[in-house]
C-alpha positions in Angstrom: 5.6 -23.9 19.9 7.8 -21.1 21.1 6.8 -17.5 20.7 7.9 -14.1 21.2 6.1 -10.8 20.7 7.4 -7.4 19.8 6.6 -4.2 17.9 8.3 -4.2 14.6 11.3 -2.2 14.5 11.1 1.2 12.9 12.1 1.2 9.2 13.0 3.9 6.8 10.7 6.8 6.6 9.9 5.7 3.0 7.7 2.9 4.2 4.6 4.9 5.2 4.4 5.6 1.8 3.3 2.1 0.6 0.2 2.7 2.7 -0.7 6.4 2.4 0.0 7.7 -1.2 -1.0 4.5 -2.9 -4.1 3.2 -0.9 -5.6 0.1 -2.9 -9.0 1.2 -4.5 -10.2 0.7 -8.0 -12.1 2.2 -11.1 -15.6 0.9 -12.0 -17.3 2.1 -15.0 -20.6 3.7 -14.0 -23.2 6.1 -15.2 -21.8 9.6 -14.5 -25.3 10.8 -13.7 -25.6 8.1 -10.7 -22.8 9.8 -8.4 -23.4 7.6 -5.3 -20.4 7.7 -2.9 -19.5 4.2 -3.9 -19.0 5.4 -7.5 -17.1 8.3 -6.3 -14.8 6.1 -4.2 -14.2 3.6 -7.0 -13.1 6.3 -9.8 -10.8 8.0 -7.2 -7.5 6.1 -7.3 -7.4 5.4 -11.1 -7.7 8.8 -11.6 -4.1 9.4 -11.3 -3.9 7.3 -14.5 -6.2 9.6 -16.4 -4.8 13.2 -15.4 -1.9 15.6 -16.3 -1.2 17.0 -13.1 1.5 18.1 -10.9 1.5 19.4 -7.2 2.9 19.3 -3.7 1.7 16.9 -1.3 2.3 16.7 2.5 1.9 13.5 4.5 1.7 13.4 8.1 2.3 10.0 10.1 0.9 10.2 13.6 2.6 7.8 16.0 2.2 7.8 19.8 6.0 8.4 20.3 6.3 10.8 17.4 4.8 12.6 14.4 6.7 13.7 11.2 5.9 15.2 7.9 7.0 14.0 4.6 6.8 16.5 1.7 6.9 15.7 -2.0 6.4 17.0 -5.6 4.3 14.5 -7.6 3.9 14.6 -11.4 1.1 12.5 -13.1 1.1 11.8 -16.9 -1.6 9.9 -18.5 -2.0 7.0 -19.2 0.3 5.7 -16.4 3.7 7.8 -15.7 4.2 9.1 -12.2 7.3 10.8 -10.7 7.7 11.6 -7.0 10.5 13.8 -5.8 11.0 14.1 -2.0 11.6 17.4 -0.5 11.7 16.9 3.0 12.7 15.8 5.7 16.3 15.9 4.9 17.0 11.9 5.4 15.0 11.4 2.2 15.2 14.8 0.4 16.5 14.2 -3.3 15.0 10.5 -3.4 12.9 9.9 -6.5 10.2 7.2 -7.5 9.4 6.7 -11.1 6.6 4.4 -12.5 6.3 4.1 -16.3 3.4 1.7 -16.3 5.9 -1.2 -16.9 8.0 -1.1 -13.8 8.6 1.2 -10.6 11.9 2.2 -9.6 12.9 4.0 -6.4 16.6 5.7 -7.0 18.8 8.4 -5.9 20.6 10.4 -8.8 24.3 9.4 -9.2 23.7 6.2 -7.2 23.8 2.7 -9.0 21.4 0.6 -6.9 17.8 1.5 -7.9 15.2 -0.6 -6.3 12.5 -2.3 -8.8 9.0 -3.3 -8.3 5.7 -3.7 -10.3 3.9 -0.8 -12.0 1.0 0.7 -9.9 -0.8 0.1 -13.3 0.2 -3.4 -14.0 -2.3 -6.2 -14.6 -1.6 -7.7 -11.0 -2.0 -4.4 -9.5 -5.3 -3.5 -11.1 -6.5 -7.1 -10.1 -5.5 -6.4 -6.5 -7.3 -3.0 -6.7 -10.7 -4.4 -7.8 -10.5 -7.1 -5.3 -9.8 -4.6 -2.5 -12.5 -2.4 -3.8 -15.1 -5.1 -3.3 -13.9 -6.0 0.1 -14.3 -2.2 1.2 -17.8 -2.2 -0.1 -18.6 -5.5 1.8 -16.7 -4.6 5.2 -17.3 -0.6 5.3 -20.2 1.8 5.3 -19.4 4.5 2.9 -21.1 7.9 3.4 -20.9 11.5 1.8 -20.5 14.7 3.4 -21.1 18.2 2.0 -18.7 19.3 -0.6 -15.7 21.5 0.5 -12.6 22.9 -1.1 -8.8 21.8 -1.1 -6.0 23.6 -2.8 -8.8 26.0 -4.3 -10.6 22.9 -6.0 -14.3 21.8 -5.2 -14.0 18.1 -3.5 -16.3 15.4 -2.6 -16.0 14.3 1.0 -16.4 10.5 1.6 -16.0 8.6 4.6 -15.5 4.8 5.0 -16.8 3.8 8.3 -16.1 0.2 9.8 -18.4 -2.2 10.4 -16.1 -4.7 12.5 -13.4 -4.5 15.5 -10.1 -3.7 14.7 -10.8 -2.0 11.3 -9.5 1.5 10.5 -11.8 4.4 9.2 -10.9 6.4 6.4 -12.1 9.7 4.9 -11.1 11.1 1.3 -11.5 14.6 -0.3 -11.9 13.8 -4.1 -11.7 16.5 -6.8 -15.0 16.7 -8.6 -13.6 17.3 -11.8 -11.1 14.6 -12.2 -11.8 12.1 -9.1 -8.0 12.6 -7.9 -7.9 12.3 -4.2 -6.8 15.7 -3.0 -6.7 14.7 0.8 -7.1 11.8 2.9 -7.1 10.9 6.7 -6.9 7.3 8.1 -8.2 6.5 11.7 -7.5 3.6 13.9 -10.4 1.6 15.4 -10.4 3.9 18.5 -11.1 6.7 16.2 -7.6 8.2 16.5 -6.0 10.0 13.5 -3.0 7.9 12.4 -2.3 9.2 9.0 -3.1 12.1 6.8 -1.9 13.5 3.5 -3.1 16.5 1.4 -2.1 18.5 -1.8 -1.3 21.7 -0.5 -1.0 22.9 -4.4 -2.1 21.0 -7.4 -2.0 21.8 -11.0 -3.8 20.4 -14.0 -2.9 20.2 -17.8 0.7 21.4 -17.5 3.2 20.2 -20.0 6.1 18.3 -18.3 9.5 19.9 -19.0 12.7 18.1 -20.0 14.5 19.9 -17.3 12.3 18.5 -14.6 13.3 14.9 -15.5 16.7 15.2 -16.8 18.2 13.6 -13.7 16.6 10.4 -14.7 19.2 8.0 -15.8 18.9 6.2 -19.1 19.6 3.1 -17.5 16.3 3.5 -15.1 14.2 4.9 -18.3 15.3 2.2 -20.7 16.0 -0.9 -18.7 13.8 -4.3 -19.1 12.3 -5.3 -15.7 11.6 -8.6 -14.0 9.7 -8.7 -10.8 11.7 -9.5 -7.9 9.4 -11.8 -6.3 6.6 -14.0 -7.7 3.2 -13.2 -6.9 0.4 -16.0 -7.0 -3.0 -15.2 -6.5 -4.5 -18.6 -6.6 -4.1 -20.9 -3.3 -4.1 -24.0 -5.1 -1.6 -22.9 -7.8 0.6 -21.7 -4.8 0.6 -25.2 -3.2 1.7 -26.6 -6.1 4.6 -24.2 -7.0 5.8 -24.0 -3.5 9.1 -25.8 -2.7 7.8 -27.0 0.6 4.3 -27.7 2.5 2.5 -24.5 3.4 0.7 -23.8 6.5 -2.6 -21.6 6.6 -4.5 -20.2 9.2 -7.9 -21.5 10.2 -9.1 -18.4 11.6 -9.0 -14.9 10.3 -10.8 -11.5 11.7 -14.2 -10.8 10.3 -13.8 -9.3 6.9 -10.4 -10.6 5.9 -9.7 -13.0 2.9 -6.9 -14.3 1.1 -5.3 -11.8 -1.3 -1.9 -13.6 -2.6 0.9 -15.6 -2.0 4.6 -14.0 -2.6 7.6 -16.4 -3.3 10.6 -14.9 -1.6 14.4 -15.9 -1.9 13.7 -18.1 -5.0 10.8 -19.7 -3.4 12.4 -20.6 -0.3 10.1 -18.6 1.6 6.7 -17.9 1.1 4.5 -14.8 2.2 0.7 -15.2 2.6 -1.1 -11.9 2.6 -4.8 -11.4 3.6 -6.6 -8.3 3.4 -10.2 -6.6 4.3 -9.7 -3.9 1.7 -7.5 -1.4 3.8 -5.4 -3.5 6.1 -3.3 -6.4 5.4 -2.1 -9.3 7.5 1.1 -11.1 6.3 2.3 -14.6 7.3 5.7 -15.4 6.1 7.2 -18.9 6.6 9.8 -21.2 5.3 12.1 -24.0 6.3 14.1 -23.5 9.3 17.6 -24.5 7.8 17.4 -21.6 5.0 18.8 -18.3 5.9 17.0 -15.4 4.3 17.3 -11.6 4.5 14.9 -9.7 6.9 13.2 -7.9 3.8 12.5 -11.3 2.5 11.2 -12.6 5.7 8.9 -9.6 6.4 7.3 -8.2 3.1 5.8 -5.0 3.7 7.5 -4.8 7.0 8.6 -1.3 6.6 5.2 0.1 5.8 3.2 -1.8 8.4 5.8 -0.8 11.0 5.0 2.9 10.5 1.3 2.2 11.5 2.1 0.2 14.6 1.8 -3.2 13.3 2.7 -6.0 15.7 4.8 -9.2 14.8 4.9 -12.8 16.2 8.0 -15.0 15.4 8.1 -18.5 16.1 9.2 -21.9 15.0 7.4 -25.4 14.7 7.3 -28.5 12.4 10.6 -27.7 10.8 9.5 -24.3 9.8 10.1 -20.5 11.1 7.0 -18.2 10.8 6.6 -14.5 10.9 3.1 -12.9 11.5 2.8 -9.3 11.1 -0.5 -7.2 11.4 -2.1 -3.9 12.8 -4.6 -6.0 14.8 -5.3 -6.4 18.4 -3.0 -9.0 20.2 -6.0 -11.2 21.0 -6.7 -11.6 17.2 -2.9 -12.0 16.7 -3.1 -14.9 18.9 -6.1 -16.4 17.4 -4.7 -16.8 14.1 -1.5 -18.3 15.5 -3.1 -20.9 17.2 -5.2 -21.6 14.3 -2.1 -22.2 11.7 -2.1 -25.6 10.4 
């Protein structure tokens, strides 16, 4: 089996948004008086679907070779509408992301090639967040620090401390009234800051104006949507549907479990994803005689590249493989050697 190792090439700056703006957590209905840190954490992400709010968020991505800031205007309208307008840096200024609860579309006004995906409030997304939250509760120690203020609002301060090697740490500042996350910081297993985001200003209860959204073309607002890839969360069902025999890793780092399989390029390639609640491992595979686009071969590649994920490419038994993960070389090798 021949292999080569390399750091995944840099994708577009927007890739990091996959990781930071929409980190997977879940809503769990709990008694309001019991406000344990686990409850606060579980309420924090679903808050965006329960508020009318708009503000300015700044996201900083920290890499060894560079750091940069992304600035965006964000609008939330309950029950499931969100709108992001990128303000900086210049290379992405003017780009929009719209989510209406049915589908999610990234587009530039005046251009006819919007990129569609499933809504963050779809049934699949809700199921994924619920599983991720359960893994977080199992794999991380959750603690609460004294309250602070962000953008003039009082917030809970919640920290996720990893229990196993190669796991990141996370700190969140969560609005005490709405549970909307107003700030977060992500750290690698060595305790170094890799990512942070914060609302520099936030306003609740404002009515949205037609002028603010008049650049959304009717074709984007009204069109029907079919997901670009089929997603299967049951392994046995995935084996039955796949157009070729699948290979699976016998070894995974502690705390990781199977999340879902994604059928790419009409099922000619399959990406298996595994998660510990915060991090993702992707194993993509397909027959050697099938040519696919890079975006199909490595789903989530742009997002993972922005946090320093490593990749392994190799071929064997008539198939090509791509393994991508933000873990150590030793763990990456163990996964590769266990694949059958």
